C-alpha positions as CSV (number, residue, x, y, z in Angstrom):
1,X,-35.6,-10.5,23.8
2,X,-33.7,-13.5,22.5
3,X,-30.3,-12.9,20.9
4,X,-30.4,-12.7,17.1
5,X,-28.1,-15.2,15.5
6,X,-26.7,-14.8,12.0
7,X,-26.2,-17.9,9.9
8,X,-24.9,-17.8,6.3
9,X,-23.8,-14.5,4.6
10,X,-24.2,-14.6,0.9
11,X,-22.1,-12.0,-0.8
12,X,-23.6,-12.7,-4.2
13,X,-20.0,-12.5,-5.6
14,X,-20.7,-13.5,-9.2
15,X,-23.6,-11.1,-9.6
16,X,-21.9,-8.2,-7.9
17,X,-18.6,-8.7,-9.8
18,X,-20.5,-8.7,-13.1
19,X,-22.4,-5.5,-12.2
20,X,-19.1,-3.8,-11.0
21,X,-17.0,-4.9,-14.0
22,X,-14.6,-6.9,-11.8
23,X,-15.3,-10.4,-13.0
24,X,-11.8,-10.6,-14.7
25,X,-9.9,-10.4,-11.4
26,X,-8.4,-13.8,-10.5
27,X,-9.6,-13.6,-6.9
28,X,-12.3,-15.3,-4.8
29,X,-12.6,-12.0,-2.8
30,X,-15.5,-9.7,-3.5
31,X,-14.2,-6.7,-5.6
32,X,-16.4,-3.7,-5.9
33,X,-16.3,-0.2,-7.3
34,X,-17.3,2.9,-5.3
35,X,-20.5,4.9,-5.9
36,X,-22.4,1.8,-7.0
37,X,-24.7,-0.4,-5.0
38,X,-23.9,-4.0,-4.2
39,X,-26.2,-6.8,-2.8
40,X,-25.7,-9.2,0.1
41,X,-28.1,-11.6,1.8
42,X,-28.0,-12.4,5.5
43,X,-29.7,-15.6,6.7
44,X,-30.7,-15.7,10.4
45,X,-31.1,-18.7,12.7
46,X,-33.8,-17.0,14.6
47,X,-36.9,-14.9,13.7
48,X,-36.2,-11.2,13.5
49,X,-39.1,-9.0,14.5
50,X,-37.6,-5.7,13.5
51,X,-34.6,-4.5,11.5
52,X,-34.6,-1.0,13.1
53,X,-31.9,-1.9,15.6
54,X,-29.4,-3.0,12.8
55,X,-26.3,-0.8,12.3
56,X,-23.6,-1.5,9.7
57,X,-20.0,-0.4,10.0
58,X,-17.7,-0.3,7.0
59,X,-14.0,0.4,7.9
60,X,-10.6,0.4,6.2
61,X,-7.0,1.0,7.2
62,X,-5.1,0.5,10.4
63,X,-6.9,3.1,12.5
64,X,-10.5,3.6,11.1
65,X,-12.1,6.9,12.1
66,X,-15.3,8.6,10.9
67,X,-13.4,11.9,11.0
68,X,-11.0,10.6,8.3
69,X,-13.6,8.9,6.2
70,X,-12.1,5.5,6.9
71,X,-15.0,4.4,9.0
72,X,-18.7,4.6,8.1
73,X,-21.6,3.9,10.4
74,X,-25.1,3.6,8.8
75,X,-28.4,2.0,9.4
76,X,-31.1,0.5,7.2
77,X,-33.1,2.8,4.9
78,X,-31.2,5.9,5.9
79,X,-28.0,7.5,4.6
80,X,-25.3,7.9,7.2
81,X,-23.2,11.1,7.6
82,X,-20.5,9.3,5.6
83,X,-22.6,8.9,2.5
84,X,-22.9,5.1,3.0
85,X,-26.4,3.6,3.0
86,X,-28.2,0.3,3.2
87,X,-31.6,-0.5,1.7
88,X,-33.7,-3.5,2.4
89,X,-34.8,-5.5,-0.7
90,X,-37.7,-8.0,-0.9
91,X,-36.8,-10.9,1.4
92,X,-37.9,-14.3,2.6
93,X,-38.6,-15.0,6.3
94,X,-35.4,-15.2,8.3
95,X,-33.5,-13.6,5.5
96,X,-32.4,-10.0,4.9
97,X,-31.6,-9.0,1.3
98,X,-29.6,-5.7,1.3
99,X,-28.4,-3.2,-1.2
100,X,-25.4,-1.3,0.2
101,X,-24.2,1.9,-1.5
102,X,-20.8,3.5,-1.0
103,X,-20.2,7.2,-1.8
104,X,-18.5,8.0,-5.1
105,X,-15.7,9.6,-3.2
106,X,-15.1,6.8,-0.7
107,X,-11.6,5.8,0.3
108,X,-10.4,2.8,-1.9
109,X,-8.9,-0.3,-0.4
110,X,-9.8,-3.4,1.6
111,X,-12.8,-3.0,3.8
112,X,-14.3,-4.9,6.7
113,X,-18.1,-4.9,7.0
114,X,-19.5,-5.4,10.5
115,X,-23.1,-5.6,11.7
116,X,-24.2,-4.4,15.2
117,X,-27.6,-5.5,16.6
118,X,-29.2,-4.0,19.6
119,X,-31.6,-6.5,21.3
120,X,-33.0,-5.0,24.4
121,X,-30.1,-3.7,26.4
122,X,-27.7,-6.1,24.7
123,X,-25.4,-5.1,21.8
124,X,-24.0,-7.9,19.7
125,X,-21.5,-7.5,16.9
126,X,-20.5,-9.8,14.0
127,X,-18.0,-9.3,11.2
128,X,-19.8,-10.2,8.0
129,X,-16.7,-10.3,5.8
130,X,-14.3,-8.3,3.7
131,X,-14.4,-6.7,0.3
132,X,-12.1,-4.5,-1.8
133,X,-13.4,-1.1,-3.0
134,X,-11.9,0.4,-6.2
135,X,-12.2,3.6,-8.2
136,X,-15.2,3.6,-10.6
137,X,-14.9,5.0,-14.1
138,X,-18.5,3.9,-14.8
139,X,-19.9,6.2,-12.1
140,X,-20.7,9.8,-13.2
141,X,-20.0,11.1,-9.7
142,X,-16.6,9.5,-9.4
143,X,-13.5,11.7,-10.1
144,X,-12.2,9.0,-12.5
145,X,-15.5,8.8,-14.5
146,X,-14.9,8.2,-18.2
147,X,-18.0,8.6,-20.4
148,X,-17.0,6.5,-23.4
149,X,-17.4,2.7,-23.0
150,X,-14.8,1.8,-25.6
151,X,-12.3,4.0,-23.8
152,X,-13.2,2.3,-20.5
153,X,-12.6,-1.1,-22.1
154,X,-9.2,0.1,-23.3
155,X,-7.9,2.1,-20.4
156,X,-9.3,0.1,-17.5
157,X,-10.1,-3.5,-18.7
158,X,-7.5,-4.1,-21.4
159,X,-4.7,-6.2,-19.8
160,X,-2.3,-6.0,-22.7
161,X,-0.9,-3.2,-24.9
162,X,1.7,-1.7,-27.0
163,X,4.6,0.6,-25.9
164,X,6.2,2.6,-28.7
165,X,10.0,3.0,-28.9
166,X,12.7,3.6,-31.4
167,X,13.4,7.1,-33.0
168,X,11.0,9.7,-34.4
169,X,11.6,8.5,-38.0
170,X,11.6,4.8,-37.2
171,X,8.9,4.2,-34.6
172,X,8.7,0.6,-33.3
173,X,6.1,-1.2,-31.2
174,X,6.8,-3.5,-28.3
175,X,4.1,-5.6,-26.8
176,X,3.5,-5.3,-23.0
177,X,1.5,-7.6,-20.8
178,X,-0.1,-5.4,-18.1
179,X,-1.9,-8.4,-16.5
180,X,-3.8,-6.3,-13.9
181,X,-6.3,-9.1,-13.3
182,X,-3.8,-11.9,-12.8
183,X,-3.7,-13.7,-9.5
184,X,-2.2,-11.7,-6.6
185,X,-1.8,-8.5,-8.7
186,X,-4.6,-6.6,-6.8
187,X,-3.1,-7.5,-3.5
188,X,0.3,-6.4,-4.7
189,X,-1.1,-3.1,-6.1
190,X,-2.5,-2.3,-2.7
191,X,0.8,-3.3,-1.1
192,X,2.5,-0.7,-3.4
193,X,0.4,1.9,-1.6
194,X,1.3,0.5,1.8
195,X,5.0,0.6,1.1
196,X,5.1,4.3,0.3
197,X,6.9,6.9,2.4
198,X,3.5,8.6,3.0
199,X,2.2,5.4,4.6
200,X,5.2,4.9,6.8
201,X,5.1,8.5,8.0
202,X,1.4,8.3,9.1
203,X,-0.6,5.2,8.0
204,X,-4.0,6.6,9.1
205,X,-3.6,9.9,7.3
206,X,-2.2,8.2,4.2
207,X,-5.2,5.8,3.9
208,X,-7.7,8.6,4.5
209,X,-6.4,10.4,1.4
210,X,-6.9,7.4,-0.9
211,X,-10.2,8.7,-2.0
212,X,-8.4,11.1,-4.3
213,X,-6.9,9.8,-7.7
214,X,-4.6,12.8,-7.6
215,X,-3.1,11.6,-4.3
216,X,-3.1,7.9,-5.2
217,X,-1.5,8.4,-8.6
218,X,1.2,10.6,-7.2
219,X,2.1,8.0,-4.5
220,X,2.2,5.3,-7.2
221,X,4.6,7.4,-9.3
222,X,7.0,7.6,-6.3
223,X,6.7,4.0,-5.2
224,X,7.1,2.2,-8.5
225,X,10.7,3.4,-8.5
226,X,13.0,2.4,-5.7
227,X,15.0,5.6,-5.1
228,X,13.4,6.7,-1.9
229,X,12.0,3.6,-0.4
230,X,11.8,-0.1,-1.2
231,X,9.9,0.6,-4.3
232,X,9.1,-1.9,-7.1
233,X,11.8,-1.3,-9.7
234,X,15.5,-0.2,-9.5
235,X,16.6,1.8,-12.5
236,X,19.9,1.4,-14.4
237,X,21.0,3.1,-17.6
238,X,24.6,2.1,-18.0
239,X,27.0,-0.8,-17.5
240,X,26.1,-4.5,-17.4
241,X,23.0,-6.1,-15.9
242,X,24.6,-9.2,-14.5
243,X,23.1,-8.7,-11.0
244,X,19.6,-8.4,-12.4
245,X,17.5,-8.5,-15.6
246,X,18.3,-6.4,-18.7
247,X,15.4,-3.9,-19.0
248,X,15.0,-4.9,-22.6
249,X,14.1,-8.5,-21.6
250,X,11.0,-7.6,-19.7
251,X,7.7,-7.9,-21.6
252,X,5.2,-7.5,-18.9
253,X,4.5,-6.2,-15.4
254,X,3.2,-9.4,-13.7
255,X,6.5,-11.2,-13.2
256,X,8.1,-7.9,-11.9
257,X,5.4,-7.3,-9.4
258,X,5.3,-10.9,-8.2
259,X,9.1,-10.9,-7.9
260,X,9.0,-7.8,-5.8
261,X,6.3,-9.2,-3.5
262,X,7.9,-12.6,-3.1
263,X,11.3,-11.0,-2.2
264,X,9.6,-9.2,0.6
265,X,9.6,-5.9,-1.2
266,X,13.2,-5.9,-2.3
267,X,13.4,-3.8,-5.5
268,X,13.5,-5.7,-8.8
269,X,16.6,-5.1,-10.9
270,X,16.5,-3.5,-13.5
271,X,14.2,-1.1,-15.3
272,X,14.2,1.8,-17.7
273,X,11.5,4.3,-18.6
274,X,9.2,1.8,-20.5
275,X,9.4,-0.6,-17.6
276,X,8.4,2.0,-15.0
277,X,5.6,3.1,-17.2
278,X,4.3,-0.4,-17.9
279,X,4.3,-1.3,-14.1
280,X,2.6,2.0,-13.3
281,X,-0.1,1.3,-15.9
282,X,-0.7,-2.1,-14.4
283,X,-1.1,-0.8,-10.8
284,X,-3.4,2.2,-11.7
285,X,-5.6,0.1,-14.0
286,X,-5.9,-2.5,-11.3
287,X,-7.0,0.1,-8.8
288,X,-9.6,1.4,-11.3
289,X,-7.9,4.6,-12.6
290,X,-8.1,4.8,-16.5
291,X,-4.4,4.9,-17.6
292,X,-2.4,4.7,-20.8
293,X,1.3,4.6,-21.7
294,X,2.7,7.6,-23.6
295,X,5.9,7.8,-25.6
296,X,7.6,11.2,-26.3
297,X,10.2,11.1,-29.1
298,X,13.2,13.5,-28.7
299,X,12.4,14.0,-25.1
300,X,14.2,16.7,-23.2
301,X,15.6,16.5,-19.7
302,X,16.0,20.1,-18.8
303,X,18.0,19.9,-15.6
304,X,17.8,23.6,-14.7
305,X,14.4,24.4,-16.2
306,X,15.4,27.3,-18.5
307,X,13.8,25.6,-21.5
308,X,17.1,25.4,-23.4
309,X,18.9,22.1,-23.9
310,X,22.5,22.9,-24.5
311,X,24.7,20.2,-26.2
312,X,28.4,20.6,-26.6
313,X,30.6,18.7,-29.2
314,X,34.2,19.0,-30.3
315,X,35.3,19.6,-33.9
316,X,35.1,15.8,-34.6
317,X,31.5,15.5,-33.4
318,X,32.4,13.9,-30.1
319,X,30.0,14.7,-27.2
320,X,31.4,16.8,-24.5
321,X,29.7,16.4,-21.1
322,X,29.7,20.1,-20.2
323,X,25.9,20.3,-19.5
324,X,23.6,18.2,-17.4
325,X,20.9,18.7,-20.0
326,X,20.1,15.8,-22.3
327,X,17.7,14.7,-25.1
328,X,16.6,11.1,-25.2
329,X,15.6,9.4,-28.4
330,X,12.3,8.6,-26.6
331,X,10.9,8.7,-23.1
332,X,7.9,6.8,-21.8
333,X,5.5,8.0,-19.1
334,X,1.8,7.5,-18.3
335,X,-1.4,9.5,-18.5
336,X,-4.3,8.9,-16.1
337,X,-7.8,10.3,-16.5
338,X,-9.5,12.1,-13.7
339,X,-10.9,15.4,-12.4
340,X,-8.6,18.1,-10.9
341,X,-10.6,19.6,-8.1
342,X,-7.3,21.2,-6.8
343,X,-6.9,23.1,-10.1
344,X,-10.3,23.7,-11.6
345,X,-12.4,21.9,-14.2
346,X,-10.5,23.4,-17.1
347,X,-7.6,21.1,-16.2
348,X,-9.7,17.9,-16.0
349,X,-8.9,14.9,-18.2
350,X,-5.5,13.3,-19.0
351,X,-2.8,13.9,-16.4
352,X,0.9,13.1,-16.9
353,X,2.6,10.7,-14.4
354,X,6.2,9.7,-14.6
355,X,7.6,7.0,-12.3
356,X,11.1,7.1,-14.0
357,X,13.4,8.6,-11.3
358,X,14.9,11.7,-13.0
359,X,14.3,14.7,-10.7
360,X,13.1,15.1,-7.2
361,X,9.7,16.7,-6.5
362,X,9.1,17.9,-3.0
363,X,12.1,16.0,-1.8
364,X,11.5,12.6,-3.4
365,X,11.6,11.0,-6.9
366,X,8.0,11.4,-8.1
367,X,6.4,13.2,-11.0
368,X,2.8,14.3,-11.6
369,X,0.0,14.4,-12.0
370,X,0.5,17.3,-14.4
371,X,-2.5,18.3,-16.5
372,X,-2.0,18.0,-20.2
373,X,-4.2,21.1,-20.6
374,X,-1.8,23.0,-18.3
375,X,1.2,21.8,-20.4
376,X,-0.4,22.9,-23.6
377,X,-1.4,26.4,-22.2
378,X,2.0,26.9,-20.6
379,X,0.6,27.0,-17.1
380,X,3.8,25.8,-15.5
381,X,3.0,27.3,-12.1
382,X,0.4,24.6,-11.5
383,X,0.8,21.3,-9.5
384,X,2.4,18.9,-10.0
385,X,5.7,19.1,-11.9
386,X,4.3,21.0,-14.9
387,X,7.6,22.7,-15.6
388,X,9.5,19.4,-16.0
389,X,6.9,18.0,-18.4
390,X,6.6,21.2,-20.3
391,X,10.3,21.3,-20.9
392,X,10.3,17.6,-22.0
393,X,8.1,18.5,-25.0
394,X,8.9,22.1,-25.6
395,X,12.5,23.0,-24.8
396,X,14.6,24.4,-27.6
397,X,17.8,22.4,-28.4
398,X,21.0,24.4,-28.9
399,X,24.3,22.8,-30.1
400,X,27.7,24.3,-29.6
401,X,31.1,23.4,-31.1
402,X,33.8,23.9,-28.5
403,X,37.2,24.6,-30.2
404,X,39.0,25.6,-26.9
405,X,38.2,26.8,-23.4
406,X,37.9,30.3,-24.8
407,X,36.3,29.7,-28.2
408,X,32.9,28.2,-28.8
409,X,30.6,28.5,-31.8
410,X,26.8,28.0,-31.9
411,X,26.3,25.5,-34.7
412,X,23.3,25.6,-36.9
413,X,20.9,22.7,-36.2
414,X,17.2,22.1,-35.7
415,X,16.3,23.8,-32.4
416,X,12.7,22.7,-32.5
417,X,13.2,18.9,-32.6
418,X,12.0,18.3,-29.1
419,X,8.6,16.6,-28.4
420,X,7.8,14.9,-31.6
421,X,5.3,12.2,-32.5
422,X,3.9,11.9,-28.9
423,X,2.3,8.5,-29.2
424,X,0.0,6.0,-27.5
425,X,-1.9,2.9,-28.5
426,X,-5.3,3.4,-30.2
427,X,-8.6,2.4,-28.5
428,X,-9.5,-1.1,-29.6
429,X,-6.5,-1.7,-32.0
430,X,-2.7,-1.8,-31.9
431,X,-2.4,1.2,-34.1
432,X,-0.4,4.3,-33.1
433,X,-2.3,7.5,-32.2
434,X,-0.4,10.8,-32.3
435,X,-1.4,12.9,-29.3
436,X,1.1,15.7,-29.8
437,X,-1.7,18.2,-30.2
438,X,-2.8,17.5,-26.6
439,X,0.6,18.8,-25.4
440,X,1.3,21.8,-27.6
441,X,0.1,24.0,-30.4
442,X,1.6,23.5,-33.9
443,X,5.4,24.0,-33.8
444,X,6.4,27.5,-34.8
445,X,2.9,28.8,-34.8
446,X,2.0,32.2,-33.2
447,X,0.1,30.5,-30.4
448,X,2.9,28.1,-29.7
449,X,5.4,30.9,-29.4
450,X,3.0,32.9,-27.1
451,X,2.7,29.8,-24.8
452,X,6.5,29.4,-24.8
453,X,7.0,33.0,-23.7
454,X,4.4,32.7,-21.1
455,X,6.1,29.6,-19.6
456,X,9.5,31.4,-19.6
457,X,8.0,34.3,-17.7
458,X,6.3,32.0,-15.1
459,X,9.6,30.1,-14.7
460,X,11.5,33.3,-14.0
461,X,13.7,33.0,-17.1
462,X,14.7,36.6,-17.9
463,X,15.7,35.7,-21.5
464,X,16.0,32.4,-23.3
465,X,18.8,30.4,-21.9
466,X,19.1,32.4,-18.6
467,X,17.3,31.7,-15.3
468,X,17.0,34.4,-12.7
469,X,17.0,32.1,-9.6
470,X,19.2,29.3,-10.8
471,X,22.8,30.2,-11.6
472,X,24.3,28.6,-14.6
473,X,28.0,28.9,-15.4
474,X,27.5,28.4,-19.1
475,X,24.3,30.5,-19.4
476,X,26.1,33.1,-21.6
477,X,26.2,30.6,-24.5
478,X,22.5,30.8,-25.0
479,X,19.9,31.3,-27.6
480,X,20.5,35.0,-27.0
481,X,23.5,34.5,-29.2
482,X,21.8,33.1,-32.3
483,X,23.5,30.8,-34.8
484,X,24.4,32.1,-38.2
485,X,22.4,30.7,-41.0
486,X,24.8,28.4,-42.9
487,X,25.3,28.7,-46.7
488,X,25.0,25.0,-47.1
489,X,22.4,22.4,-46.3
490,X,22.9,18.7,-45.6
491,X,21.0,15.5,-45.1
492,X,22.0,11.9,-44.1
493,X,20.0,9.2,-45.7
494,X,20.0,5.4,-45.4
495,X,20.2,3.5,-48.7
496,X,18.2,0.6,-47.2
497,X,16.5,-0.3,-44.0
498,X,19.3,-1.5,-41.7
499,X,19.1,-5.0,-40.2
500,X,21.4,-6.5,-37.6
501,X,24.0,-8.6,-39.3
502,X,24.1,-6.6,-42.5
503,X,26.3,-3.7,-43.6
504,X,24.7,-0.2,-43.2
505,X,24.9,2.0,-46.3
506,X,24.5,5.8,-46.0
507,X,24.7,8.9,-48.1
508,X,25.4,12.4,-47.0
509,X,24.0,14.9,-49.4
510,X,25.4,18.5,-49.3
511,X,24.0,21.5,-51.2
512,X,25.5,24.9,-51.7
513,X,22.7,27.4,-51.1
514,X,24.5,30.4,-52.6
515,X,26.5,31.3,-55.7
516,X,29.9,31.5,-54.0
517,X,32.3,28.5,-54.3
518,X,32.7,26.5,-51.1
519,X,35.4,24.3,-49.6
520,X,33.9,22.1,-46.9
521,X,35.7,19.9,-44.4
522,X,33.4,17.0,-43.4
523,X,34.0,15.0,-40.3
524,X,31.8,11.9,-40.2
525,X,31.4,9.9,-37.0
526,X,29.3,6.9,-36.0
527,X,28.8,5.8,-32.4
528,X,26.8,3.1,-30.7
529,X,24.4,4.8,-28.3
530,X,21.8,4.1,-25.7
531,X,18.2,5.3,-26.2
532,X,19.2,8.2,-23.9
533,X,21.6,9.2,-26.7
534,X,24.6,8.7,-24.5
535,X,27.5,7.4,-26.7
536,X,29.0,4.1,-25.5
537,X,31.4,3.1,-28.2
538,X,33.0,4.7,-31.3
539,X,32.4,2.7,-34.5
540,X,33.6,4.8,-37.4
541,X,35.4,8.1,-38.1
542,X,35.9,9.5,-41.6
543,X,37.2,12.8,-42.9
544,X,36.3,14.1,-46.3
545,X,36.8,17.4,-48.3
546,X,34.1,18.6,-50.6
547,X,34.2,21.4,-53.2
548,X,30.8,22.8,-54.1
549,X,30.2,25.2,-56.9
550,X,27.3,27.6,-57.2
551,X,24.1,25.9,-55.9
552,X,25.8,22.5,-56.6
553,X,24.8,19.3,-54.9
554,X,27.2,16.5,-54.1
555,X,26.9,13.1,-52.3
556,X,29.3,11.3,-50.0
557,X,28.5,7.6,-49.8
558,X,30.0,5.5,-47.0
559,X,29.5,2.1,-45.3
560,X,29.4,0.9,-41.7
561,X,30.2,-2.8,-42.0
562,X,28.8,-5.5,-39.7
563,X,32.3,-6.3,-38.6
564,X,32.8,-2.7,-37.5
565,X,29.7,-2.5,-35.4
566,X,29.0,-6.0,-34.2
567,X,31.1,-5.8,-31.1
568,X,30.2,-2.2,-30.2
569,X,26.4,-2.4,-30.7
570,X,24.5,-1.9,-27.4
571,X,21.3,-3.7,-26.4
572,X,19.4,-0.7,-27.7
573,X,20.6,-1.5,-31.3
574,X,21.0,2.3,-31.9
575,X,23.8,4.1,-33.8
576,X,24.2,7.9,-34.0
577,X,25.8,9.2,-37.2
578,X,27.0,12.8,-37.2
579,X,28.5,15.0,-39.8
580,X,30.2,18.2,-38.8
581,X,30.6,20.4,-41.9
582,X,33.0,23.3,-41.5
583,X,33.5,26.1,-44.0
584,X,36.5,28.5,-44.0
585,X,34.3,31.6,-44.0
586,X,30.8,30.9,-42.8
587,X,28.7,29.1,-40.3
588,X,29.3,25.4,-39.5
589,X,26.6,22.9,-40.0
590,X,25.7,19.8,-37.9
591,X,23.8,16.9,-39.6
592,X,22.7,14.0,-37.4
593,X,21.0,10.6,-38.1
594,X,19.7,8.2,-35.5
595,X,19.7,4.6,-36.8
596,X,17.8,1.7,-35.1
597,X,18.9,-1.7,-36.5
598,X,16.0,-4.0,-37.2
599,X,16.1,-7.5,-35.7
600,X,15.0,-10.5,-37.7
601,X,11.4,-11.3,-37.4
602,X,9.7,-14.0,-35.2
603,X,6.5,-15.5,-36.6
604,X,3.7,-16.9,-34.4
605,X,1.1,-19.3,-35.6
606,X,-1.7,-20.7,-33.4
607,X,-2.3,-24.3,-34.5
608,X,-5.9,-25.3,-34.3
609,X,-8.8,-24.1,-32.1
610,X,-8.1,-22.8,-28.6
611,X,-10.5,-24.1,-26.0
612,X,-10.5,-23.0,-22.4
613,X,-8.6,-25.4,-20.0
614,X,-7.3,-27.4,-23.0
615,X,-3.8,-27.5,-24.4
616,X,-3.2,-25.5,-27.6
617,X,-0.2,-25.6,-29.8
618,X,1.5,-22.3,-30.8
619,X,4.3,-22.4,-33.3
620,X,7.1,-19.9,-33.1
621,X,9.6,-19.7,-35.9
622,X,12.9,-17.8,-36.1
623,X,15.6,-18.1,-38.9
624,X,19.1,-17.1,-38.0
625,X,20.3,-14.7,-40.8
626,X,23.9,-14.6,-39.6
627,X,26.9,-16.6,-40.8
628,X,27.7,-17.4,-37.2
629,X,26.1,-19.5,-34.5
630,X,23.7,-17.6,-32.2
631,X,24.2,-19.0,-28.7
632,X,22.3,-18.7,-25.4
633,X,18.9,-18.5,-27.1
634,X,16.0,-18.2,-24.6
635,X,12.4,-18.3,-25.9
636,X,10.2,-16.5,-23.4
637,X,6.4,-16.5,-23.6
638,X,3.7,-14.9,-21.5
639,X,0.0,-14.0,-21.8
640,X,-2.7,-13.0,-19.3
641,X,-5.1,-15.9,-19.0
642,X,-2.9,-18.2,-21.0
643,X,0.2,-18.8,-18.9
644,X,0.3,-18.5,-15.1
645,X,4.1,-17.8,-15.1
646,X,6.5,-16.8,-17.8
647,X,7.6,-19.8,-20.0
648,X,11.3,-20.1,-20.9
649,X,13.0,-22.5,-23.2
650,X,16.7,-22.6,-24.1
651,X,18.1,-23.2,-27.6
652,X,21.2,-22.9,-29.7
653,X,20.6,-21.7,-33.2
654,X,23.3,-22.5,-35.9
655,X,23.7,-20.2,-38.9
656,X,20.9,-20.3,-41.5
657,X,18.8,-22.7,-39.4
658,X,15.2,-22.2,-38.3
659,X,14.1,-22.5,-34.7
660,X,10.6,-23.8,-34.3
661,X,8.8,-24.3,-31.0
662,X,5.3,-25.4,-30.3
663,X,3.4,-25.4,-27.0
664,X,1.0,-23.6,-24.7
665,X,-2.3,-24.0,-22.8
666,X,-5.4,-21.9,-22.6
667,X,-6.2,-21.7,-18.9
668,X,-8.0,-18.4,-18.6
669,X,-11.2,-16.7,-19.7
670,X,-13.1,-17.1,-22.9
671,X,-12.5,-14.4,-25.5
672,X,-9.7,-12.8,-27.4
673,X,-6.4,-13.2,-25.5
674,X,-2.9,-11.8,-26.3
675,X,0.1,-14.1,-26.5
676,X,3.5,-12.4,-26.4
677,X,6.7,-14.2,-27.4
678,X,10.3,-12.9,-27.1
679,X,13.5,-14.6,-28.2
680,X,16.6,-13.5,-26.3
681,X,20.1,-14.2,-27.6
682,X,23.6,-12.9,-27.0
683,X,23.4,-11.0,-30.4
684,X,19.7,-10.2,-30.7
685,X,18.9,-8.9,-27.2
686,X,15.1,-9.3,-27.4
687,X,13.1,-10.3,-30.6
688,X,9.5,-9.7,-29.9
689,X,6.2,-10.7,-31.5
690,X,2.6,-11.0,-30.3
691,X,-0.5,-12.7,-31.5
692,X,-4.2,-12.8,-30.6
693,X,-6.0,-16.1,-30.1
694,X,-9.7,-16.5,-29.8
695,X,-10.4,-18.8,-26.8
696,X,-13.7,-20.8,-26.9
697,X,-15.5,-22.4,-24.1
698,X,-16.3,-26.1,-24.4
699,X,-19.9,-25.3,-25.1
700,X,-18.9,-22.8,-27.8
701,X,-16.6,-25.4,-29.4
702,X,-19.4,-28.0,-29.3
703,X,-21.9,-25.5,-30.9
704,X,-19.3,-24.6,-33.6
705,X,-18.7,-28.3,-34.3
706,X,-22.5,-29.1,-34.6
707,X,-23.0,-25.9,-36.7
708,X,-20.3,-26.8,-39.1
709,X,-21.5,-30.4,-39.3
710,X,-25.1,-29.3,-40.0
711,X,-23.9,-26.8,-42.5
712,X,-21.9,-29.4,-44.3
713,X,-24.8,-31.9,-44.3
714,X,-27.1,-29.1,-45.7
715,X,-24.6,-28.2,-48.5
716,X,-24.3,-31.9,-49.4
717,X,-28.1,-32.3,-49.5
718,X,-28.5,-29.2,-51.7
719,X,-25.8,-30.3,-54.0
720,X,-27.5,-33.7,-54.3
721,X,-30.9,-32.1,-54.9
722,X,-29.5,-29.6,-57.4
723,X,-30.7,-26.6,-55.3
724,X,-27.3,-25.2,-54.4
725,X,-26.6,-21.9,-56.1
């Protein structure tokens, strides 16, 4: 029998990509999703009498093996033991049209497809080519299946989003360019997996486990940070950022991932929680796992997992670092959607992942996946890292005034302020959606307290504030020693929304809750803080004495001038104001107010129609509101499908002047594209704004031009004939 020679292999890339929802990837490589058939055509140089002796081999990883599901051997019209199959479709002579189906639990990654042909006693082999196989949220049998098409569009295909920041009473939105379909990002996302400790320990075993979204997502949570290996981002929460980039100045994942890749996997400096979450979202969406970014306001870091966050202050309201516990203004993590075969179907759905390196899990800095259902029900004994996430949204906050080494007083404050306004971007819009109910029952409800006690029991906490297995030197100052209810109440209020460059006007309102006369010593303090609530510079201290009659209300008004805070304000633009109110006979009261100063606004205006591969002008305007020159201004713009690399322009902006810049080019796909602009200055760390432009194809533009012209002619004719209504 003559040898069978293969000519051209047609991967039908355009049709397959459209069917597999991978057309947006900026790659010439065939990108497919598992559990869904794809078509290829083989053209032969010789006549083939029978296809019976055709065997296909699909393999991935460094050491493919059938036993590890990294190698599949299958013939025509029959399903192999691996679940892979090939079916012959109607074909022309000397042509074989094939439909190949991968199983819904196939290992994801880059595959090689090989054909073996047995002709007589001679076995010939030919590599047909390569393709990349991803998770498939459109396949009902895939563990990442998501039934709602709008949610798939948002959590898999949307390449831009919003990350919420600020404080619970002043939630702000920041645009983030995920860019998962940009050039090289798929290759880099696969490289993130290959740089993990798991892969270094045993590459073959690591690759064999990449069929599980539980495994893949956990590896990504470890490798996005750089603490244990040459991960993507190096974290930094204090000091200057001269040896890298200030985390506030990132506005997308693409430049971070490319910089890491181009530097031969040297960690990119620097990131904080929203940066880790943004990059994680990019990588997981790129690999096909539905993922979103979550912000938890008043997020607890419970170092010893006793569900009590102990904060110590002195009589002036200064923070005393006597506990490793902390409460951040906000913390950002991710949720990914998949089945939990390891836990049971009750725990399917959204799973928490946190790439920010805070605590080690099984020896390395990784966190999750933790089922949100497990968190809500207090099932903190379940994998992975459920206790840490439960504490982040449920721990009680206890504040102590330390008068001396021997005397401490538990001050009355809001113990249930942890885990507020847990937020994510809405499906299809930039609105904020509150998902707190996914994490816990209503605060203070009977069910919430039952879940809390269940978690304490599972964690081995004998009573609130004490842990049986983890010694804690200050455990005796716990919620077992409840604070006295004060006889006064207090509230700090802003007179107006604070803006950088303007004075901050505040009022402390105190009310006597009983009929007895009260003498109150008030110690007011303002400090510049990071979003982790760590104080960095003192701005103001005031002492006041107030006399309150029976049920009397009095106000103390005070001002923090721009000159007082301008040299102390951190990049986070946050100020913490505290009022320690002491009564001679009675419980002390602590009143706190977190302030986020608003930056002046940027405005973006798209000038004219945006046509694919044609220049488009975008006007960005900023007016300097200060009485001083703003120096070192850098205008930074990026947008998936609009700019291949980040655009940077340098300016100096005198007082009262307006900065206007125009420029841009639409080089990507047709449709609605997001354009993100940030202005970085010495004073205004990062002013952000984003806009959406509708990009038309040349054909669409010509159609619109002819339609408008014809409509205009018709209106003129009707007006002439007197038939226009």
